[in-house]
N, C-alpha and C positions, 0 to 999 in steps of 0.2 A: 906507864904502857908505852912500848916502843912504837916508832911510827908504822912499823910494818903491820903489828897488831892491831893498830887503830885503822889502818888501810883494810885489812881483810875482815874487819868487824863492820865496817861501813858497806863492803861489798855483800856480806851476807846479808845485812838489812835490806839492801837494794835487790835481792834477788826475787823473780816474780813468784808469787805463792801458787802453789799448786791447787787447781780447783777440785774440790771433791767430787767425785762421779756419783751421779745419782743411781740409786739401785731401782729395781723394778717396782717395789714397792712405793719409793719416792714418786717415781712417773705416775702411777697410778694415783696416787693421792694429789697431785698437782693438776693432772688432768680432771679428774672429778670436781676441783676447787673452781677451774676455770668455766667448767660446764655449768656448774651451780651459779656462777657470777653472771653467765650469759643467760641463763634461763630467768635470773631475778630481773635483768635488765629489760628481756623481753617482755616478761608478765607484767612490769610497770608500765612499758609502752602501750601494750594492748589494753590494759584496764584503765589507766588514768590519761593517757596522752592521746591515743589513737581514738578518734571518733568516727562511726560507720553508720550511715543509714542506707538499708537494703529493705525495701517494702515492696511485695508483689502480691499479684491475685490469680487464684484459678477460677474461671467462671463456666458454669454449666447450665445454660438455659432451656427450658422446656415450656411448650405450651403452643397456643395458637391466637389468631386476631379472628374476630367475627366481623364481618365488613356489611352486614345488614343496616338498613335505615341510614345509609351514606355515612356511614361513621365507622371508626376503628375502635373497636371493643376488645380490649387486651384481657387475654386470661394466661397469665404467666407464673411460672414457679422457677426461679433462678438460684441454684447453688453456689456460693461463694465459698472459698476458703483463702483466708488473709495471711500471708506469710511474713514474719519479721525476721530475716537472717542477720540484721544489723545488731549494734550493741546498744542502741537507744530506744525507747519506747515510741510508739506512734499512735495517734489517736484518729478513728475513723468517725467522719461526723455525717456524711450524706451519700446517698446513692440514688441517682436520677436517671430515669429512662428517657432519653431524648429521641424525638419522633420528628423526621423531616419529609415534606411532601415537595414535589416540584412547583416552582412558579411557571414554568413554561409547559405548553401543550405537546411540544416536541422536544425530542433531545433525551439524553442519558441523565439519570439523577446521581451525583457524585456521592460515594459513601463516607464522606468525611463529617457529614452532620453539621455544616457550616453553610451550606447552600440550600436555597429552598426555604418553605414555610416552617418554622420550628416550633415545636410543642414540647413542653416539659412535664413529666409525670413523676414526682417524688414517690420513692418506697418509704414504707414506714420503718424507719431506722431509729433506733436509739445508740447514741454516740457511745463508743467504747474504746478502751485502750489495749494495745496488743505489744505485751512485753518483749524484749529481746529474745530470739531463740523460740518464739511461741508461733503457734499455726492455730487459727481460729475459725472453725466451719460456722457459715450463717446460711440459713434460707429465707429469702424474701419473697413474697407473693403479690400479685396484682390480679384482682383488686385485694386490697388489704383484708386479712381475716382478723384485724384485732377489734377487741371489744370497745376501743377507744373511739367515741362518736365523730370526734375530728378525723381520725384516719378512714373510717368509714365513708366520710364525705368524699374522699379524695378517689373519685371514679377513674378508672383507667380507661377513659375514652376520649378519643379526638375526632372531630369533625373532618371528612373528607372535604379537602380543598376544591373550589371551584375548577381551578385548572386541571387538578388531578380527574376530576369527574370527566373533562372532556378529553382526555387522552385515550388511545386506543388500548395502551396497556397501562392502567394505573399503578403505581409503584409507591412505595415509602420505604424509607430507611430507619434502621434503629441504632442507636449508640447508648453507651453507659457513661455516666459522669460520677467519678468517684471522689469524693472531697475528704480531705485529712489534715491534721496538724502534725508538724514534725517537731522534734525535741527543741528545735530553736525558737519555736513558738509562732511558727509562720504557717498560716493555711495555705494549702496547695490543692491541687485537683488534676486529675487526668482524664482524658476522654478516650472510650475505647470502642470503635466500630464493632457492631454486632452482625447486622444482616441487611440485605435488601431483599423487599418483598413485593413481587408482582401478583395481582389478584383481580377478580371480577366480581362485580356486586349487581350484575343484573340477571344473575340465573339463581337456581335453587340452593346451590352450594356456596355458603358464605365463609366458610373457614378457610383462612389463608396462612399457609406456612413458609418459611423463609425459601426464597429462590436462591439465594447466595449467601453462604455464611462467610463472613468476614474474617474469621479466625478459627483455628482449630481448638475445638474444646479442651483438649488435653494439654494445651501450652499455656505457659504461665505469662502474665502481663506485668511487666516492670513498672511499678506506680513512681517510685523515687529512689534514687541511689545517688548517695554523696559520701566521700571520705576525706579526710584531712591526712591520710597517709603519705609518707615521703617516700615509701617503697613503692 
Protein backbone atom coordinates (compact mmCIF):
# COMPACT_ATOMS: atom_id res chain seq x y z
CA UNK A 1 0.00 0.00 0.00
CA UNK A 2 1.38 3.35 -1.05
CA UNK A 3 1.90 6.25 1.30
CA UNK A 4 -0.92 8.11 -0.40
CA UNK A 5 -3.33 5.23 0.11
CA UNK A 6 -2.34 4.94 3.77
CA UNK A 7 -2.90 8.65 4.29
CA UNK A 8 -6.37 8.53 2.70
CA UNK A 9 -7.30 5.48 4.80
CA UNK A 10 -6.29 7.23 8.03
CA UNK A 11 -8.20 10.32 6.93
CA UNK A 12 -11.37 8.29 6.35
CA UNK A 13 -10.99 6.68 9.77
CA UNK A 14 -10.73 10.03 11.53
CA UNK A 15 -13.83 11.56 9.90
CA UNK A 16 -16.60 12.29 12.44
CA UNK A 17 -19.44 9.85 12.19
CA UNK A 18 -22.83 11.23 11.40
CA UNK A 19 -25.29 10.99 14.25
CA UNK A 20 -28.41 9.18 13.29
CA UNK A 21 -31.47 11.41 13.39
CA UNK A 22 -34.22 10.42 15.80
CA UNK A 23 -37.60 9.73 14.31
CA UNK A 24 -40.89 10.90 15.88
CA UNK A 25 -41.37 7.41 17.26
CA UNK A 26 -37.91 7.51 18.83
CA UNK A 27 -38.65 10.85 20.48
CA UNK A 28 -41.94 9.56 21.92
CA UNK A 29 -40.30 6.40 23.24
CA UNK A 30 -37.43 8.34 24.84
CA UNK A 31 -39.80 10.88 26.43
CA UNK A 32 -42.01 8.16 27.91
CA UNK A 33 -38.96 6.36 29.31
CA UNK A 34 -37.73 9.55 31.00
CA UNK A 35 -41.18 10.27 32.43
CA UNK A 36 -41.50 6.73 33.75
CA UNK A 37 -38.10 7.09 35.43
CA UNK A 38 -39.10 10.38 37.06
CA UNK A 39 -42.40 8.91 38.28
CA UNK A 40 -40.54 5.94 39.76
CA UNK A 41 -38.14 8.25 41.62
CA UNK A 42 -40.96 10.47 42.96
CA UNK A 43 -43.01 7.43 44.05
CA UNK A 44 -40.04 6.02 45.93
CA UNK A 45 -39.44 9.39 47.58
CA UNK A 46 -43.03 9.94 48.71
CA UNK A 47 -43.60 6.36 49.91
CA UNK A 48 -40.26 5.40 51.42
CA UNK A 49 -38.29 8.58 52.11
CA UNK A 50 -40.68 11.44 52.78
CA UNK A 51 -42.38 11.38 56.18
CA UNK A 52 -45.23 13.73 56.97
CA UNK A 53 -47.52 14.23 59.97
CA UNK A 54 -50.56 16.44 59.42
CA UNK A 55 -53.24 16.00 62.10
CA UNK A 56 -56.18 18.37 62.57
CA UNK A 57 -59.67 18.46 64.08
CA UNK A 58 -63.06 20.08 63.51
CA UNK A 59 -65.00 20.88 66.70
CA UNK A 60 -68.70 21.64 67.08
CA UNK A 61 -69.80 22.04 70.72
CA UNK A 62 -73.43 22.36 71.83
CA UNK A 63 -75.08 22.55 75.23
CA UNK A 64 -75.40 24.72 78.30
CA UNK A 65 -74.16 25.19 81.87
CA UNK A 66 -76.42 25.20 84.91
CA UNK A 67 -75.09 27.73 87.46
CA UNK A 68 -77.49 26.91 90.32
CA UNK A 69 -76.18 25.93 93.77
CA UNK A 70 -73.02 27.98 93.25
CA UNK A 71 -71.57 25.47 90.85
CA UNK A 72 -71.02 25.05 87.13
CA UNK A 73 -72.90 21.94 86.01
CA UNK A 74 -72.04 21.18 82.38
CA UNK A 75 -74.38 19.46 79.95
CA UNK A 76 -72.49 19.33 76.68
CA UNK A 77 -72.41 17.40 73.45
CA UNK A 78 -69.30 17.98 71.38
CA UNK A 79 -68.90 16.63 67.86
CA UNK A 80 -65.36 16.06 66.62
CA UNK A 81 -63.93 15.12 63.24
CA UNK A 82 -60.29 14.02 63.50
CA UNK A 83 -58.44 14.26 60.18
CA UNK A 84 -55.09 12.70 59.28
CA UNK A 85 -53.80 14.04 55.97
CA UNK A 86 -50.22 12.91 56.64
CA UNK A 87 -48.68 9.61 55.56
CA UNK A 88 -48.14 8.18 59.07
CA UNK A 89 -50.69 7.03 61.68
CA UNK A 90 -51.51 8.99 64.83
CA UNK A 91 -53.30 7.82 68.00
CA UNK A 92 -55.72 9.95 70.00
CA UNK A 93 -55.51 9.30 73.74
CA UNK A 94 -57.42 11.98 75.70
CA UNK A 95 -59.87 14.86 75.37
CA UNK A 96 -60.20 17.08 78.44
CA UNK A 97 -62.46 20.06 79.14
CA UNK A 98 -60.47 22.78 80.90
CA UNK A 99 -62.45 25.27 83.00
CA UNK A 100 -60.80 28.36 84.46
CA UNK A 101 -62.17 31.09 86.73
CA UNK A 102 -60.67 34.45 87.72
CA UNK A 103 -58.46 34.76 90.80
CA UNK A 104 -59.30 38.47 91.17
CA UNK A 105 -62.59 40.24 91.86
CA UNK A 106 -61.90 42.79 89.12
CA UNK A 107 -60.32 42.65 85.70
CA UNK A 108 -60.80 40.59 82.57
CA UNK A 109 -60.29 36.86 82.37
CA UNK A 110 -57.74 35.89 79.74
CA UNK A 111 -59.02 33.25 77.27
CA UNK A 112 -55.85 31.14 77.36
CA UNK A 113 -56.95 28.77 80.19
CA UNK A 114 -53.54 29.36 81.80
CA UNK A 115 -54.54 32.10 84.22
CA UNK A 116 -57.02 31.83 87.06
CA UNK A 117 -58.22 28.79 88.99
CA UNK A 118 -58.28 25.75 86.75
CA UNK A 119 -60.40 22.60 86.82
CA UNK A 120 -60.10 19.61 84.50
CA UNK A 121 -63.00 17.42 83.34
CA UNK A 122 -62.01 14.40 81.20
CA UNK A 123 -64.31 13.15 78.48
CA UNK A 124 -64.94 9.42 78.39
CA UNK A 125 -62.54 8.63 75.53
CA UNK A 126 -61.28 5.26 74.34
CA UNK A 127 -57.91 5.65 72.61
CA UNK A 128 -57.98 4.94 68.88
CA UNK A 129 -55.65 5.22 65.87
CA UNK A 130 -56.28 7.37 62.81
CA UNK A 131 -54.70 5.96 59.65
CA UNK A 132 -53.16 8.14 56.92
CA UNK A 133 -55.84 9.77 54.78
CA UNK A 134 -58.57 8.88 57.27
CA UNK A 135 -61.33 11.04 58.83
CA UNK A 136 -62.80 9.76 62.11
CA UNK A 137 -65.98 11.40 63.50
CA UNK A 138 -66.57 11.19 67.24
CA UNK A 139 -69.26 12.44 69.62
CA UNK A 140 -68.45 12.98 73.30
CA UNK A 141 -70.94 13.86 76.04
CA UNK A 142 -70.74 15.53 79.43
CA UNK A 143 -71.84 14.05 81.74
CA UNK A 144 -70.95 10.67 80.32
CA UNK A 145 -73.76 8.41 79.06
CA UNK A 146 -71.50 5.38 79.44
CA UNK A 147 -72.63 2.30 81.35
CA UNK A 148 -69.20 2.15 82.94
CA UNK A 149 -69.47 3.00 86.66
CA UNK A 150 -66.14 4.83 86.70
CA UNK A 151 -67.22 6.99 83.77
CA UNK A 152 -70.53 7.76 85.47
CA UNK A 153 -68.69 9.00 88.52
CA UNK A 154 -66.93 11.68 86.48
CA UNK A 155 -69.58 14.35 86.98
CA UNK A 156 -69.09 17.48 84.93
CA UNK A 157 -69.49 19.83 87.90
CA UNK A 158 -67.13 22.60 89.04
CA UNK A 159 -67.61 24.70 92.17
CA UNK A 160 -67.82 28.44 91.52
CA UNK A 161 -64.79 30.05 93.12
CA UNK A 162 -65.10 32.56 95.96
CA UNK A 163 -63.52 35.35 93.91
CA UNK A 164 -65.92 34.65 91.08
CA UNK A 165 -68.89 34.89 93.45
CA UNK A 166 -67.72 38.35 94.52
CA UNK A 167 -67.52 39.73 90.99
CA UNK A 168 -70.21 41.96 89.48
CA UNK A 169 -69.99 39.86 86.33
CA UNK A 170 -69.01 36.29 87.16
CA UNK A 171 -67.23 34.63 84.26
CA UNK A 172 -65.51 31.39 83.34
CA UNK A 173 -63.51 30.24 80.35
CA UNK A 174 -63.39 26.85 78.67
CA UNK A 175 -60.71 25.19 76.56
CA UNK A 176 -60.19 21.72 75.14
CA UNK A 177 -56.99 19.77 75.66
CA UNK A 178 -56.41 17.02 73.10
CA UNK A 179 -53.65 14.47 73.69
CA UNK A 180 -52.24 12.16 71.00
CA UNK A 181 -49.23 9.99 70.16
CA UNK A 182 -47.41 10.52 66.86
CA UNK A 183 -45.62 7.89 64.77
CA UNK A 184 -42.27 8.71 66.39
CA UNK A 185 -43.65 7.41 69.71
CA UNK A 186 -43.88 10.81 71.39
CA UNK A 187 -46.90 11.90 73.42
CA UNK A 188 -48.06 15.40 72.46
CA UNK A 189 -50.97 17.71 73.17
CA UNK A 190 -52.69 20.86 71.96
CA UNK A 191 -54.88 23.32 73.84
CA UNK A 192 -57.77 24.95 71.97
CA UNK A 193 -59.63 27.92 73.54
CA UNK A 194 -63.39 27.47 73.19
CA UNK A 195 -65.41 30.21 74.92
CA UNK A 196 -65.75 32.84 77.62
CA UNK A 197 -69.08 32.77 79.46
CA UNK A 198 -70.53 35.48 81.71
CA UNK A 199 -73.40 34.40 83.93
CA UNK A 200 -75.73 35.25 86.81
CA UNK A 201 -76.45 32.91 89.69
CA UNK A 202 -78.81 34.93 91.88
CA UNK A 203 -81.87 34.87 89.59
CA UNK A 204 -84.36 32.28 88.45
CA UNK A 205 -82.56 31.67 85.13
CA UNK A 206 -79.53 29.53 85.72
CA UNK A 207 -78.67 28.39 82.22
CA UNK A 208 -75.52 30.03 80.89
CA UNK A 209 -74.60 30.12 77.22
CA UNK A 210 -71.24 31.30 75.78
CA UNK A 211 -70.82 35.07 75.70
CA UNK A 212 -67.87 34.88 73.32
CA UNK A 213 -66.86 31.98 71.12
CA UNK A 214 -63.08 31.92 70.65
CA UNK A 215 -63.14 30.03 67.36
CA UNK A 216 -65.32 29.58 64.31
CA UNK A 217 -67.12 26.21 64.44
CA UNK A 218 -66.47 25.67 60.73
CA UNK A 219 -62.70 26.11 61.05
CA UNK A 220 -60.25 23.27 61.49
CA UNK A 221 -57.57 23.31 64.18
CA UNK A 222 -54.13 21.96 63.39
CA UNK A 223 -53.02 19.64 66.20
CA UNK A 224 -49.64 18.65 64.80
CA UNK A 225 -47.74 19.18 61.57
CA UNK A 226 -44.23 17.96 60.71
CA UNK A 227 -42.36 16.84 57.61
CA UNK A 228 -38.83 15.83 56.61
CA UNK A 229 -39.44 17.13 53.10
CA UNK A 230 -36.50 18.76 51.34
CA UNK A 231 -38.80 20.57 48.91
